[in-house]
Backbone as a printed PyTorch tensor [residue, N CA C, xyz], in Angstrom:
tensor([[[-17.5850,  -5.6170,  -0.3230],
         [-18.0070,  -5.5460,  -1.7140],
         [-17.0800,  -6.4170,  -2.5540]],

        [[-17.6390,  -7.2920,  -3.3180],
         [-16.8750,  -8.1790,  -4.1850],
         [-17.0380,  -7.7420,  -5.6310]],

        [[-15.9290,  -7.6540,  -6.3140],
         [-15.9610,  -7.3200,  -7.7370],
         [-15.6380,  -8.5900,  -8.5090]],

        [[-16.5320,  -8.9490,  -9.3880],
         [-16.3120, -10.1380, -10.2090],
         [-15.8110,  -9.7280, -11.5830]],

        [[-14.7080, -10.2940, -11.9710],
         [-14.1360, -10.0280, -13.2820],
         [-14.3900, -11.2240, -14.1740]],

        [[-14.8820, -10.9710, -15.3270],
         [-15.1340, -12.0360, -16.2910],
         [-13.9110, -12.1420, -17.2070]],

        [[-13.2090, -13.2460, -17.0960],
         [-11.9900, -13.4470, -17.8830],
         [-12.2780, -13.3600, -19.3780]],

        [[-13.4530, -13.7700, -19.7960],
         [-13.7600, -13.7200, -21.2300],
         [-13.7930, -12.2860, -21.7480]],

        [[-14.1600, -11.3220, -20.8860],
         [-14.1220,  -9.9170, -21.2980],
         [-12.6850,  -9.4710, -21.5580]],

        [[-11.7680,  -9.8680, -20.6750],
         [-10.3550,  -9.5190, -20.8630],
         [ -9.7920, -10.2110, -22.1010]],

        [[-10.1520, -11.4650, -22.2720],
         [ -9.6730, -12.2220, -23.4390],
         [-10.1030, -11.5240, -24.7220]],

        [[-11.3640, -11.0880, -24.7920],
         [-11.8550, -10.4130, -25.9980],
         [-11.1640,  -9.0710, -26.1900]],

        [[-10.9940,  -8.3080, -25.1070],
         [-10.3210,  -7.0140, -25.2340],
         [ -8.9000,  -7.2000, -25.7500]],

        [[ -8.1580,  -8.1450, -25.1630],
         [ -6.7740,  -8.3870, -25.5850],
         [ -6.7420,  -8.8070, -27.0440]],

        [[ -7.6300,  -9.7080, -27.4150],
         [ -7.7090, -10.1620, -28.8000],
         [ -7.9550,  -9.0020, -29.7500]],

        [[ -8.9500,  -8.1880, -29.4320],
         [ -9.3020,  -7.0470, -30.2900],
         [ -8.1870,  -6.0020, -30.3250]],

        [[ -7.5700,  -5.7510, -29.1760],
         [ -6.5420,  -4.7070, -29.0930],
         [ -5.2920,  -5.1090, -29.8720]],

        [[ -4.8770,  -6.3700, -29.7440],
         [ -3.7090,  -6.8330, -30.5000],
         [ -4.0010,  -6.7440, -31.9960]],

        [[ -5.2120,  -7.1280, -32.3910],
         [ -5.5840,  -7.0440, -33.8020],
         [ -5.5520,  -5.5970, -34.2830]],

        [[ -6.1170,  -4.6900, -33.4980],
         [ -6.1330,  -3.2680, -33.8520],
         [ -4.7130,  -2.7260, -34.0270]],

        [[ -3.8580,  -2.9840, -33.0600],
         [ -2.4860,  -2.4780, -33.1180],
         [ -1.7000,  -3.1110, -34.2650]],

        [[ -1.9180,  -4.4010, -34.4860],
         [ -1.2200,  -5.1140, -35.5540],
         [ -1.6050,  -4.5540, -36.9230]],

        [[ -2.8850,  -4.2990, -37.1150],
         [ -3.3510,  -3.7620, -38.3920],
         [ -2.7980,  -2.3600, -38.6110]],

        [[ -2.7990,  -1.5380, -37.5570],
         [ -2.2320,  -0.1880, -37.6760],
         [ -0.7630,  -0.2400, -38.0730]],

        [[ -0.0620,  -1.2500, -37.5810],
         [  1.3600,  -1.3770, -37.9040],
         [  1.5790,  -2.0080, -39.2700]],

        [[  0.5490,  -2.6700, -39.7800],
         [  0.6310,  -3.2550, -41.1160],
         [  1.3980,  -4.5580, -41.1870]],

        [[  1.2650,  -5.3870, -40.1560],
         [  1.9420,  -6.6820, -40.1510],
         [  0.9230,  -7.8110, -40.0170]],

        [[  1.2700,  -8.9550, -40.5660],
         [  0.4010, -10.1260, -40.4370],
         [  0.5990, -10.7700, -39.0740]],

        [[ -0.3340, -11.6310, -38.7050],
         [ -0.2100, -12.3550, -37.4400],
         [  1.0570, -13.2040, -37.4170]],

        [[  1.3050, -13.9180, -38.5070],
         [  2.4810, -14.7930, -38.5290],
         [  3.7760, -13.9840, -38.5090]],

        [[  3.8140, -12.8690, -39.2300],
         [  5.0110, -12.0200, -39.2320],
         [  5.2850, -11.4900, -37.8310]],

        [[  4.2440, -11.0210, -37.1590],
         [  4.4110, -10.5000, -35.8070],
         [  4.8970, -11.5970, -34.8640]],

        [[  4.3120, -12.7710, -34.9700],
         [  4.7300, -13.8990, -34.1350],
         [  6.2120, -14.1820, -34.2910]],

        [[  6.6500, -14.2580, -35.5310],
         [  8.0500, -14.5630, -35.7960],
         [  8.9760, -13.4370, -35.3350]],

        [[  8.5430, -12.1840, -35.5090],
         [  9.3610, -11.0580, -35.0620],
         [  9.4770, -11.0080, -33.5390]],

        [[  8.5010, -11.5890, -32.8480],
         [  8.5460, -11.6650, -31.3870],
         [  9.2570, -12.9320, -30.9040]],

        [[  9.7570, -13.7190, -31.8570],
         [ 10.4500, -14.9850, -31.5700],
         [  9.5440, -16.0400, -30.9470]],

        [[  8.3040, -16.0800, -31.4190],
         [  7.3630, -17.1200, -31.0120],
         [  7.0540, -17.9690, -32.2340]],

        [[  6.2880, -19.0270, -32.0220],
         [  5.8860, -19.8760, -33.1470],
         [  4.9920, -19.0670, -34.0890]],

        [[  4.9150, -19.5030, -35.3170],
         [  4.2100, -18.7700, -36.3680],
         [  2.7530, -18.4690, -36.0050]],

        [[  2.1090, -19.3300, -35.2340],
         [  0.6970, -19.1670, -34.9120],
         [  0.4140, -18.5200, -33.5670]],

        [[  1.4470, -18.0230, -32.8890],
         [  1.2800, -17.4810, -31.5510],
         [  0.2670, -16.3270, -31.5060]],

        [[  0.4450, -15.3200, -32.3320],
         [ -0.4510, -14.1640, -32.3140],
         [ -1.8440, -14.5650, -32.7760]],

        [[ -1.9360, -15.4530, -33.7400],
         [ -3.2470, -15.9040, -34.2080],
         [ -4.0140, -16.5900, -33.0760]],

        [[ -3.3160, -17.3180, -32.2190],
         [ -4.0000, -17.9790, -31.1040],
         [ -4.5120, -16.9570, -30.0900]],

        [[ -3.8400, -15.8250, -29.9780],
         [ -4.2960, -14.7570, -29.0770],
         [ -5.4640, -14.0060, -29.7150]],

        [[ -5.3340, -13.6400, -30.9910],
         [ -6.3880, -12.8570, -31.6360],
         [ -7.6540, -13.6720, -31.8760]],

        [[ -7.5440, -14.9800, -31.9130],
         [ -8.7370, -15.8160, -32.0490],
         [ -9.4070, -16.0500, -30.6980]],

        [[ -8.7230, -15.6940, -29.6150],
         [ -9.2720, -15.8850, -28.2840],
         [ -9.0120, -17.2610, -27.6860]],

        [[ -8.2490, -18.0980, -28.3890],
         [ -7.9550, -19.4330, -27.8600],
         [ -7.0520, -19.3760, -26.6380]],

        [[ -6.0740, -18.4600, -26.6610],
         [ -5.1440, -18.3480, -25.5420],
         [ -4.9490, -16.8830, -25.1930]],

        [[ -4.3990, -16.6750, -24.0140],
         [ -4.0130, -15.3320, -23.5960],
         [ -2.5010, -15.3280, -23.4260]],

        [[ -1.8710, -14.1940, -23.6810],
         [ -0.4060, -14.1620, -23.5400],
         [  0.0020, -14.2680, -22.0720]],

        [[  1.1660, -14.8360, -21.8560],
         [  1.7520, -14.8190, -20.5150],
         [  2.1310, -13.3740, -20.2080]],

        [[  2.5210, -13.1080, -18.9880],
         [  2.9590, -11.7510, -18.6490],
         [  4.1560, -11.3650, -19.5160]],

        [[  5.0940, -12.2790, -19.6980],
         [  6.2520, -11.9970, -20.5550],
         [  5.8010, -11.7290, -21.9910]],

        [[  4.8600, -12.5210, -22.4720],
         [  4.3380, -12.3170, -23.8190],
         [  3.6330, -10.9840, -23.9580]],

        [[  2.8520, -10.6240, -22.9390],
         [  2.1510,  -9.3400, -22.9440],
         [  3.1410,  -8.1860, -23.0070]],

        [[  4.1920,  -8.2600, -22.1950],
         [  5.1980,  -7.1890, -22.1920],
         [  5.9450,  -7.1350, -23.5190]],

        [[  6.1800,  -8.2870, -24.1220],
         [  6.8250,  -8.3170, -25.4450],
         [  5.9390,  -7.6610, -26.4980]],

        [[  4.6440,  -7.9040, -26.3990],
         [  3.6970,  -7.2980, -27.3390],
         [  3.6930,  -5.7810, -27.1710]],

        [[  3.6730,  -5.3170, -25.9290],
         [  3.7110,  -3.8700, -25.6770],
         [  4.9880,  -3.2660, -26.2520]],

        [[  6.1090,  -3.9060, -26.0060],
         [  7.3840,  -3.4190, -26.5220],
         [  7.3720,  -3.3950, -28.0480]],

        [[  6.7990,  -4.4130, -28.6550],
         [  6.7160,  -4.5050, -30.1120],
         [  5.9910,  -3.2950, -30.6970]],

        [[  4.9340,  -2.8660, -30.0190],
         [  4.1530,  -1.7280, -30.5030],
         [  4.6330,  -0.3900, -29.9400]],

        [[  5.7210,  -0.4120, -29.1900],
         [  6.2840,   0.8040, -28.5900],
         [  5.2670,   1.5190, -27.7070]],

        [[  4.5560,   0.7290, -26.9010],
         [  3.6020,   1.2930, -25.9570],
         [  3.8730,   0.7050, -24.5790]],

        [[  3.4410,   1.4180, -23.5630],
         [  3.5490,   0.9080, -22.2030],
         [  2.3890,  -0.0560, -21.9650]],

        [[  2.4890,  -0.9000, -20.9370],
         [  1.3310,  -1.7410, -20.6030],
         [  0.0740,  -0.8960, -20.3630]],

        [[  0.2270,   0.2460, -19.7170],
         [ -0.9230,   1.1340, -19.5090],
         [ -1.4900,   1.5900, -20.8550]],

        [[ -0.6030,   1.9090, -21.7810],
         [ -1.0330,   2.3310, -23.1080],
         [ -1.8070,   1.2500, -23.8420]],

        [[ -1.4800,  -0.0060, -23.5690],
         [ -2.2040,  -1.1140, -24.1990],
         [ -3.6770,  -1.0780, -23.8040]],

        [[ -3.9310,  -0.7490, -22.5350],
         [ -5.3020,  -0.7780, -22.0240],
         [ -6.0900,   0.4700, -22.3720]],

        [[ -5.4240,   1.5270, -22.8370],
         [ -6.1140,   2.7450, -23.2140],
         [ -6.7490,   2.5490, -24.5870]],

        [[ -8.0310,   2.8110, -24.6610],
         [ -8.7270,   2.5550, -25.9200],
         [ -9.0020,   3.8060, -26.7290]],

        [[ -8.8520,   4.9790, -26.1060],
         [ -9.1060,   6.1910, -26.8720],
         [ -7.9430,   6.4360, -27.8270]],

        [[ -8.2530,   7.0380, -28.9230],
         [ -7.2290,   7.3370, -29.9150],
         [ -6.3230,   8.4510, -29.4020]],

        [[ -5.0650,   8.1940, -29.3550],
         [ -4.1030,   9.2180, -28.9490],
         [ -3.7270,  10.0320, -30.1760]],

        [[ -3.3950,  11.2660, -29.9460],
         [ -2.9590,  12.0900, -31.0570],
         [ -1.5950,  11.5950, -31.5320]],

        [[ -1.2290,  11.9770, -32.7240],
         [  0.0840,  11.6030, -33.2730],
         [  1.1980,  12.1060, -32.3700]],

        [[  1.0180,  13.3300, -31.8310],
         [  2.0340,  13.8930, -30.9470],
         [  2.1650,  13.0690, -29.6670]],

        [[  1.0490,  12.6530, -29.0760],
         [  1.0930,  11.8160, -27.8780],
         [  1.8240,  10.5100, -28.1600]],

        [[  1.5320,   9.9260, -29.2890],
         [  2.1570,   8.6670, -29.6700],
         [  3.6680,   8.8380, -29.8420]],

        [[  4.0690,   9.9250, -30.4790],
         [  5.4990,  10.1950, -30.6610],
         [  6.1900,  10.4140, -29.3270]],

        [[  5.5330,  11.1250, -28.4270],
         [  6.1120,  11.4050, -27.1080],
         [  6.2620,  10.1150, -26.3020]],

        [[  5.2630,   9.2410, -26.3520],
         [  5.3600,   7.9690, -25.6250],
         [  6.5110,   7.1210, -26.1610]],

        [[  6.6450,   7.1090, -27.4750],
         [  7.7280,   6.3250, -28.0810],
         [  9.0900,   6.8880, -27.6740]],

        [[  9.2270,   8.2060, -27.6970],
         [ 10.4670,   8.8380, -27.2790],
         [ 10.7600,   8.5290, -25.8160]],

        [[  9.7340,   8.5660, -24.9790],
         [  9.9130,   8.2940, -23.5450],
         [ 10.4650,   6.8930, -23.3020]],

        [[ 10.0690,   5.9360, -24.1240],
         [ 10.5930,   4.5700, -23.9680],
         [ 12.1080,   4.5440, -24.1530]],

        [[ 12.6030,   5.3180, -25.1080],
         [ 14.0410,   5.3580, -25.3600],
         [ 14.7720,   6.1850, -24.3130]],

        [[ 14.1690,   7.2940, -23.9070],
         [ 14.8070,   8.1810, -22.9330],
         [ 15.0240,   7.4540, -21.6060]],

        [[ 14.0960,   6.6010, -21.2240],
         [ 14.2270,   5.8470, -19.9670],
         [ 15.4810,   4.9880, -19.9290]],

        [[ 15.9750,   4.6090, -21.0820],
         [ 17.1290,   3.7180, -21.1630],
         [ 18.4660,   4.4630, -21.1340]],

        [[ 18.4200,   5.7880, -21.1950],
         [ 19.6560,   6.5660, -21.2520],
         [ 20.3600,   6.6210, -19.8960]],

        [[ 21.6720,   6.7140, -19.9580],
         [ 22.4420,   6.9600, -18.7400],
         [ 22.1600,   8.3870, -18.2930]],

        [[ 22.5040,   8.7120, -17.0520],
         [ 22.3070,  10.0730, -16.5530],
         [ 23.0480,  11.0900, -17.4110]],

        [[ 24.2570,  10.7380, -17.7940],
         [ 25.0610,  11.6480, -18.6100],
         [ 24.4060,  11.8950, -19.9690]],

        [[ 23.9580,  10.8330, -20.6170],
         [ 23.3080,  10.9890, -21.9190],
         [ 21.9810,  11.7400, -21.7880]],

        [[ 21.2530,  11.4700, -20.7140],
         [ 19.9910,  12.1760, -20.4820],
         [ 20.2340,  13.6780, -20.3490]],

        [[ 21.2310,  14.0460, -19.5410],
         [ 21.5440,  15.4660, -19.3580],
         [ 21.9750,  16.1220, -20.6670]],

        [[ 22.7290,  15.4060, -21.4710],
         [ 23.1400,  15.9400, -22.7770],
         [ 21.9240,  16.1410, -23.6840]],

        [[ 20.9980,  15.2010, -23.6410],
         [ 19.7870,  15.3050, -24.4550],
         [ 18.9530,  16.5100, -24.0300]],

        [[ 18.8240,  16.7280, -22.7370],
         [ 18.0660,  17.8760, -22.2330],
         [ 18.7260,  19.1740, -22.6870]],

        [[ 20.0500,  19.2640, -22.5620],
         [ 20.7580,  20.4680, -23.0020],
         [ 20.5400,  20.7100, -24.4950]],

        [[ 20.5970,  19.6490, -25.2850],
         [ 20.3850,  19.7560, -26.7250],
         [ 18.9580,  20.2280, -27.0260]],

        [[ 17.9780,  19.6730, -26.3100],
         [ 16.5760,  20.0600, -26.5310],
         [ 16.3640,  21.5250, -26.1850]],

        [[ 16.9590,  21.9670, -25.0860],
         [ 16.8430,  23.3890, -24.6980],
         [ 17.4460,  24.2690, -25.7890]],

        [[ 18.6270,  23.8760, -26.2700],
         [ 19.3170,  24.6560, -27.3130],
         [ 18.4600,  24.7140, -28.5920]],

        [[ 17.8780,  23.5990, -28.9590],
         [ 17.0710,  23.5250, -30.1950],
         [ 15.7670,  24.3140, -30.0820]],

        [[ 15.2430,  24.4640, -28.8750],
         [ 13.9480,  25.1510, -28.7160],
         [ 14.0780,  26.6620, -28.7320]],

        [[ 15.2840,  27.1680, -28.7050],
         [ 15.4830,  28.6280, -28.7060],
         [ 15.3850,  29.1950, -30.0900]]])
């Protein structure tokens, strides 16, 4: 069985998704481009469908929106709590074991 993927479908999804996330964040295409350290028209070229981001660019976009690559592809609206938890998880992953254990102890103490 062969599965054929139409690149234009992915291009449109990426274009629409970046636009959706950018608008929710309240930033212009040029502002986002510059904040990602790309040329002023970088995001506009993606949202217009002219180009697709490189893997590095895609990961930078995900990081910019505080979402995982998997989260980028999810189209259903997440609850505010889900969004907060995902954002927290991004930071928690970066903690040392010692800091992680301290955070867990603090969370347990606060939940009582």
